[in-house]
Backbone as CSV, one residue per row, in Angstrom:
resi,resn,N_x,N_y,N_z,CA_x,CA_y,CA_z,C_x,C_y,C_z
1,UNK,11.906,-5.646,25.249,11.669,-5.850,23.823,12.326,-4.719,23.046
2,UNK,12.950,-5.026,21.947,13.606,-4.002,21.154,12.758,-3.533,19.978
3,UNK,11.491,-3.899,19.963,10.549,-3.392,18.966,9.410,-2.730,19.717
4,UNK,9.097,-1.493,19.343,8.004,-0.797,20.018,7.152,-0.029,19.027
5,UNK,5.861,0.009,19.302,4.944,0.809,18.501,5.085,2.272,18.916
6,UNK,5.017,3.159,17.939,5.133,4.586,18.194,3.774,5.236,17.984
7,UNK,3.259,5.843,19.037,1.943,6.476,18.976,1.996,7.772,19.789
8,UNK,2.050,8.930,19.120,2.132,10.197,19.844,0.967,10.397,20.812
9,UNK,1.290,10.941,21.974,0.261,11.225,22.983,-0.812,12.134,22.392
10,UNK,-2.048,11.823,22.730,-3.164,12.633,22.287,-3.727,12.241,20.926
11,UNK,-3.019,11.402,20.185,-3.526,10.977,18.889,-4.601,9.913,19.082
12,UNK,-5.602,9.937,18.220,-6.663,8.934,18.224,-6.060,7.544,17.985
13,UNK,-6.614,6.540,18.637,-6.152,5.158,18.457,-6.330,4.711,17.004
14,UNK,-5.407,3.938,16.507,-5.472,3.446,15.135,-6.106,2.053,15.103
15,UNK,-6.938,1.781,14.106,-7.592,0.466,14.008,-6.777,-0.521,13.179
16,UNK,-6.030,-1.417,13.821,-5.357,-2.484,13.100,-4.015,-2.148,12.487
17,UNK,-3.387,-1.055,12.888,-2.038,-0.732,12.430,-1.418,0.237,13.416
18,UNK,-0.120,0.442,13.301,0.590,1.411,14.134,1.008,2.587,13.266
19,UNK,1.107,3.769,13.883,1.595,4.936,13.147,3.070,4.793,12.811
20,UNK,3.806,4.133,13.670,5.231,3.923,13.437,5.745,2.819,14.334
21,UNK,6.919,2.330,14.010,7.564,1.279,14.797,9.042,1.627,14.924
22,UNK,9.643,1.245,16.023,11.079,1.392,16.224,11.623,0.044,16.666
23,UNK,12.817,-0.282,16.196,13.400,-1.560,16.570,14.908,-1.561,16.404
24,UNK,15.541,-2.446,17.133,16.978,-2.633,17.038,17.239,-4.109,16.794
25,UNK,18.051,-4.421,15.784,18.373,-5.819,15.510,18.646,-6.062,14.047
26,UNK,18.541,-7.330,13.642,18.765,-7.727,12.254,17.522,-7.413,11.437
27,UNK,17.693,-6.695,10.336,16.561,-6.315,9.497,16.322,-7.375,8.427
28,UNK,15.046,-7.642,8.166,14.634,-8.600,7.141,13.634,-7.887,6.229
29,UNK,13.853,-7.999,4.926,12.972,-7.375,3.937,12.451,-8.459,3.002
30,UNK,11.160,-8.452,2.740,10.627,-9.386,1.751,10.400,-8.651,0.445
31,UNK,10.357,-9.417,-0.614,9.878,-8.876,-1.875,8.367,-8.767,-1.793
32,UNK,7.742,-8.335,-2.836,6.288,-8.272,-2.854,5.698,-9.667,-2.932
33,UNK,4.951,-10.037,-1.908,4.298,-11.349,-1.875,2.892,-11.208,-2.437
34,UNK,2.559,-12.069,-3.380,1.216,-12.044,-3.954,0.454,-13.280,-3.512
35,UNK,-0.786,-13.373,-3.912,-1.678,-14.410,-3.415,-1.604,-15.744,-4.110
36,UNK,-0.391,-16.238,-4.305,-0.275,-17.587,-4.837,0.461,-18.469,-3.857
37,UNK,0.513,-19.779,-4.155,1.129,-20.719,-3.232,2.637,-20.817,-3.472
38,UNK,3.287,-21.758,-2.794,4.741,-21.890,-2.888,5.214,-22.440,-4.235
39,UNK,4.282,-22.861,-5.069,4.611,-23.321,-6.422,4.261,-22.257,-7.467
40,UNK,3.995,-21.037,-6.976,3.651,-19.889,-7.829,2.402,-20.158,-8.667
41,UNK,1.399,-20.766,-7.986,0.114,-21.044,-8.613,-0.991,-20.403,-7.784
42,UNK,-1.905,-19.730,-8.456,-3.055,-19.158,-7.763,-4.054,-20.261,-7.463
43,UNK,-4.507,-20.320,-6.224,-5.536,-21.289,-5.844,-6.906,-20.642,-5.780
44,UNK,-6.944,-19.304,-5.833,-8.216,-18.590,-5.754,-8.097,-17.217,-6.403
45,UNK,-9.231,-16.707,-6.865,-9.318,-15.328,-7.335,-10.026,-14.462,-6.300
46,UNK,-10.332,-15.047,-5.153,-10.975,-14.339,-4.054,-9.964,-13.400,-3.391
47,UNK,-10.339,-12.143,-3.177,-9.433,-11.146,-2.608,-8.896,-11.586,-1.245
48,UNK,-9.771,-11.971,-0.342,-9.347,-12.367,1.005,-8.466,-13.613,0.944
49,UNK,-8.799,-14.551,0.086,-7.979,-15.743,-0.085,-6.582,-15.403,-0.575
50,UNK,-6.482,-14.429,-1.474,-5.167,-14.012,-1.952,-4.382,-13.282,-0.863
51,UNK,-5.056,-12.487,-0.043,-4.375,-11.839,1.082,-3.819,-12.892,2.030
52,UNK,-4.627,-13.906,2.330,-4.170,-14.975,3.222,-2.916,-15.651,2.665
53,UNK,-2.913,-15.951,1.372,-1.750,-16.593,0.753,-0.529,-15.679,0.796
54,UNK,-0.725,-14.389,0.542,0.392,-13.432,0.591,0.962,-13.340,1.999
55,UNK,0.097,-13.271,3.013,0.567,-13.203,4.401,1.307,-14.480,4.795
56,UNK,0.806,-15.633,4.351,1.502,-16.894,4.635,2.872,-16.907,3.963
57,UNK,2.972,-16.332,2.765,4.254,-16.225,2.091,5.229,-15.368,2.881
58,UNK,4.736,-14.274,3.427,5.570,-13.398,4.257,6.077,-14.157,5.472
59,UNK,5.191,-14.869,6.148,5.575,-15.627,7.343,6.632,-16.677,6.986
60,UNK,6.495,-17.325,5.833,7.474,-18.333,5.416,8.845,-17.710,5.157
61,UNK,8.874,-16.554,4.505,10.151,-15.890,4.241,10.772,-15.409,5.558
62,UNK,9.954,-14.859,6.446,10.472,-14.434,7.752,11.103,-15.613,8.490
63,UNK,10.448,-16.763,8.449,10.952,-17.947,9.146,12.333,-18.347,8.633
64,UNK,12.587,-18.148,7.340,13.906,-18.465,6.781,15.010,-17.639,7.446
65,UNK,14.654,-16.460,7.934,15.629,-15.584,8.602,15.592,-15.756,10.117
66,UNK,14.732,-16.643,10.615,14.586,-16.811,12.058,13.660,-15.792,12.676
67,UNK,12.863,-15.136,11.855,11.927,-14.116,12.336,10.522,-14.690,12.467
68,UNK,9.711,-14.007,13.267,8.309,-14.376,13.469,7.433,-13.177,13.118
69,UNK,6.127,-13.388,12.975,5.242,-12.266,12.648,5.361,-11.081,13.617
70,UNK,5.634,-11.361,14.890,5.735,-10.255,15.852,6.976,-9.397,15.638
71,UNK,7.854,-9.799,14.723,9.026,-8.995,14.387,8.740,-8.011,13.246
72,UNK,7.552,-8.094,12.654,7.191,-7.165,11.579,7.141,-5.734,12.104
73,UNK,7.727,-4.817,11.340,7.654,-3.399,11.696,6.946,-2.586,10.617
74,UNK,6.812,-3.140,9.413,6.141,-2.403,8.342,5.591,-3.369,7.300
75,UNK,4.378,-3.060,6.831,3.760,-3.750,5.697,3.279,-2.696,4.713
76,UNK,3.568,-2.899,3.444,3.026,-2.033,2.398,2.171,-2.905,1.492
77,UNK,0.898,-2.557,1.422,-0.069,-3.319,0.636,-0.333,-2.573,-0.675
78,UNK,-0.315,-3.302,-1.776,-0.709,-2.784,-3.081,-1.933,-3.594,-3.500
79,UNK,-3.042,-2.907,-3.717,-4.283,-3.594,-4.091,-4.794,-3.041,-5.410
80,UNK,-5.469,-3.891,-6.161,-6.026,-3.446,-7.439,-7.415,-2.838,-7.279
81,UNK,-8.002,-2.976,-6.080,-9.336,-2.422,-5.842,-9.467,-1.976,-4.383
82,UNK,-9.472,-0.677,-4.192,-9.679,-0.120,-2.848,-11.035,-0.547,-2.309
83,UNK,-12.052,-0.540,-3.146,-13.395,-0.907,-2.676,-13.447,-2.375,-2.259
84,UNK,-12.772,-3.248,-2.979,-12.752,-4.662,-2.589,-12.073,-4.818,-1.227
85,UNK,-11.009,-4.061,-0.997,-10.336,-4.063,0.305,-11.294,-3.585,1.403
86,UNK,-11.906,-2.430,1.200,-12.796,-1.862,2.217,-14.020,-2.737,2.471
87,UNK,-14.540,-3.358,1.432,-15.709,-4.231,1.574,-15.376,-5.538,2.297
88,UNK,-14.080,-5.851,2.436,-13.650,-7.124,3.020,-13.013,-6.968,4.397
89,UNK,-13.122,-5.802,5.028,-12.369,-5.538,6.253,-12.595,-6.571,7.356
90,UNK,-13.838,-6.991,7.576,-14.104,-7.960,8.633,-13.386,-9.282,8.364
91,UNK,-13.516,-9.785,7.140,-12.856,-11.042,6.783,-11.340,-10.880,6.739
92,UNK,-10.861,-9.727,6.303,-9.420,-9.467,6.304,-8.873,-9.493,7.725
93,UNK,-9.613,-8.903,8.657,-9.190,-8.908,10.060,-9.079,-10.325,10.599
94,UNK,-10.035,-11.158,10.255,-10.026,-12.560,10.700,-8.812,-13.300,10.141
95,UNK,-8.563,-13.143,8.847,-7.433,-13.822,8.194,-6.110,-13.273,8.725
96,UNK,-6.022,-11.963,8.868,-4.791,-11.348,9.370,-4.444,-11.902,10.751
97,UNK,-5.427,-11.925,11.647,-5.183,-12.428,13.004,-4.817,-13.909,12.997
98,UNK,-5.402,-14.689,12.087,-5.091,-16.117,12.013,-3.652,-16.361,11.549
99,UNK,-3.146,-15.509,10.670,-1.804,-15.710,10.117,-0.741,-14.922,10.879
100,UNK,-1.019,-13.670,11.179,-0.034,-12.775,11.803,-0.225,-12.686,13.314
101,UNK,-1.450,-12.791,13.771,-1.736,-12.627,15.193,-2.199,-11.209,15.488
102,UNK,-2.109,-10.826,16.730,-2.548,-9.486,17.143,-1.360,-8.531,17.217
103,UNK,-0.588,-8.519,16.169,0.566,-7.633,16.048,0.292,-6.705,14.873
104,UNK,0.354,-5.413,15.111,-0.039,-4.447,14.091,1.100,-3.471,13.801
105,UNK,1.938,-3.786,12.801,3.041,-2.894,12.441,2.536,-1.652,11.705
106,UNK,3.449,-0.765,11.400,3.107,0.371,10.546,2.685,-0.192,9.188
107,UNK,1.625,0.367,8.624,1.118,-0.140,7.350,0.745,1.003,6.428
108,UNK,0.900,0.737,5.154,0.408,1.647,4.119,-0.341,0.804,3.102
109,UNK,-1.366,1.376,2.497,-2.146,0.696,1.474,-2.252,1.615,0.268
110,UNK,-1.930,1.085,-0.900,-1.954,1.854,-2.140,-2.774,1.094,-3.166
111,UNK,-3.692,1.801,-3.835,-4.408,1.179,-4.951,-3.587,1.394,-6.212
112,UNK,-3.416,0.318,-6.966,-2.658,0.380,-8.217,-3.546,-0.073,-9.371
113,UNK,-3.176,0.298,-10.572,-3.957,-0.068,-11.746,-3.878,-1.572,-11.996
114,UNK,-2.691,-2.138,-11.828,-2.504,-3.573,-12.058,-1.224,-4.014,-11.367
115,UNK,-1.101,-5.321,-11.187,0.126,-5.927,-10.683,0.732,-6.756,-11.816
116,UNK,1.979,-7.139,-11.697,2.666,-7.845,-12.777,1.947,-9.143,-13.149
117,UNK,1.514,-9.897,-12.131,0.752,-11.120,-12.398,-0.716,-10.730,-12.589
118,UNK,-1.272,-11.039,-13.751,-2.624,-10.590,-14.092,-3.691,-11.006,-13.087
119,UNK,-3.577,-12.207,-12.499,-4.601,-12.683,-11.554,-4.427,-12.098,-10.153
120,UNK,-3.286,-11.479,-9.885,-3.008,-10.959,-8.547,-3.908,-9.762,-8.239
121,UNK,-4.492,-9.798,-7.052,-5.322,-8.699,-6.569,-4.645,-7.914,-5.460
122,UNK,-3.576,-8.479,-4.889,-2.866,-7.856,-3.782,-1.399,-8.263,-3.842
123,UNK,-0.548,-7.344,-3.436,0.875,-7.619,-3.265,1.291,-6.912,-1.983
124,UNK,2.013,-7.620,-1.114,2.384,-7.054,0.187,3.886,-7.189,0.382
125,UNK,4.540,-6.069,0.702,5.960,-6.051,1.066,6.043,-5.949,2.577
126,UNK,7.051,-6.587,3.149,7.199,-6.590,4.602,8.624,-6.242,5.012
127,UNK,8.731,-5.584,6.147,10.008,-5.328,6.799,9.876,-5.811,8.236
128,UNK,10.881,-6.531,8.707,10.889,-7.036,10.076,12.234,-6.714,10.715
129,UNK,12.248,-6.678,12.027,13.486,-6.510,12.798,13.539,-7.628,13.829
130,UNK,14.589,-8.448,13.735,14.790,-9.514,14.705,15.629,-8.932,15.843
131,UNK,15.080,-8.866,17.050,15.833,-8.274,18.169,17.161,-8.983,18.404
132,UNK,18.142,-8.202,18.802,19.462,-8.755,19.125,19.471,-9.254,20.557
133,UNK,20.312,-10.268,20.758,20.508,-10.748,22.124,19.592,-11.796,22.462
């Protein structure tokens, strides 16, 4: 495999993400995916529901490049409420595994004051590497 998780020896295990990723191949970058459907309509104001829609959007864009969720090497999450994120961890884990699987790329999470779309509660950017050969 040309994608590997990077975890320095002696470091405590990370819950649901990797400290770093390395990969060789074709790189794929998504724009910020928010929690609406393919017609740019929000179906829910629920935080977890919007995360699910954003992750499905990422998977759809990856598929256009011939990539799969296991090719993800980085996710950057922008949320409007850190507490809403933390209060939803169990449900987020369930939704994440249903859409992405048990693949945990390097991740960062940032709380922001607002996103461009007023109803958006989350925006996620993704980077993937499709292995060569």
